[in-house]
N, C-alpha and C positions, 0 to 999 in steps of 0.2 A: 688469624687475628685478624679485628678487630681493623679502620680507621679513626683518624684522628677525626667526622663524623660521628654522628648519632646513628646506630645502626638496631637494627631491631631483625632477629633471629629467630628460627620458629627451627625446630626439629623434628626429622621425622622417621630417627631413626636413631640411635649416638655407644657408639663403642662404650665397652667397658672402662669404667677409670678415664676418658676423654679430659683433658685440661681445653677450654675456650678462658681465652683473652680478648673480647672485642675494644680493649684500645681507648682511651681519651673520645670524649662524649657521653652524654647520655643513652645509656646503652639497655637494654629490652631482649630478655632470655625468652622463651616459651620452651618448656622441657616437653618428649614425645610421651602421648599419651598411656606408652606401655611401659611407661619408670622406667628413671634414667641411674647413673651413679659415674656423678662429670665431679670436675675441679675449676668452679670460677675464677677468673679473675679482672676486675674492672669490666662488673655491669651491674647497671644500677637497680632493676629488678627482675625478676625470676615468676613468673607463669609455673606450675605444673599443675596436667591435665589430670593426670590420672594416674596406676599404677603408684607402687614400691620406688620414693626419689633418693637417692642418698646424696647433698650436695655439702661439699668442701671449698668455703669461701678464702681464697688461699693471699688476698691484700686487707687490705682496714677497709672496711668501707664508710664511708659516711649520708645515713639518715635512707640506706636500701630498700625496698620492698618486694619482701620472700614469701606467696604463698602457694602453695605445695601443692594444694588439690587435694584429689582425693587419695586414699591408698595410706601407708605408713611412711610416711615420711620423717628421715630427720635431715640433720642443717650441722655441719661444725661452723662456730663460726672462726675467722684467725683468727691465726696463738698474736698477731699486735695487738685484738682489740677493735673495738669500729660500735657502732649505731647502725639497728634494724628495725625496720619493721616486718610485723610476721602475722601469719594469719594458715591455717591447716597447715603443722609444722606440729609434730605429735612428739620426736624429741630432739634437743635443742645443747649444743656437747661447745663449750664453750675454751679453750685452747691452753688462754693467758691473757695480759692486757689487762684493759678497761671495760668494757663491754657494756654497750644502753640498749635493752633490748623494752621494745612496744609491742603488746597481744591484743592484735589488731582482732582475734579470736580463739577461744581459746579447747581449743581440745580434750572433751573427758579424759581425763587422765596424763594431761603428759606432761612429761618431765622433762627439765630444767635443766643445766648442771651447767654455770661461766666461769668453771673451773678460776682459776689464780687473779689475782685484778684485783680491782673494788667496781663492782657491778652493780648495777641500778636495772631490775624489771618492771616496768611497766604493767599491769592485769589489763585483762581485756574489761571495757566497760557494763560486754553482754554477761560479765561474771563467766564462774568455770570451775575447773579442779585443779591442781597442779600439783606436782614431784620437782619442789626445788631442792637444789645445794647450789654449795659456796656459793650465795648470792647473796651483798652484804645490804644493799637497798628495796624493798617493793613497796610498791605505789598499788595502792584498790581505786580502781576513779567508778565504782558505784554496786553494782556491783556483784547479787550473789557467788562469792568464794570459797572455798574449800581449798586450802594451803598447809598443805605434808613438811614438814621441813624434816628430808633425808639427811641431812647435817648438817653441824652451826659454823659458820665464819669462824676464822678466829677472834675478830673482834664481836659486838654483839652487834647482830640485824639490829635494821630500822626497817619497821612494817608501818605505812601509814595508810589507813583505811576513811575513806568520811563517815561524818557521825550516820547511824542508822534514820530514812525520815518516820517519824512518829506515824 
């Protein structure tokens, strides 16, 4: 467990299913290059180096930045919702609550299911292809996007994309 200060932790190896809580402060966790399966609490920045990572957020995060790097990676958001900025994540699962997800990059064919709650997804400005479920609002930033809706929310979804440049 971390202290009230700002913690920076680099994992050389991680027991499968480990729970890591870095406490108060602005904390950064770097996962091992072999790939990890971890449960995280009170961590504002996560960096993956390679391998297949499975990360579960145990608490609500506000503006966390998560880049899981190379490999086939899965992120499960807290059941209470939250806001995250994501890179290099192939699968995102929301459990409930209101989620706000901003894609910094879009791995080809990424699957994002934000579950229950009122959820917003902002697509990467670079464009990409994503498969979406249970998302009430999708915002495009100008890249060329391919969006496949795998399910429709109970209410009509809101999809916004800027007008193409002639």
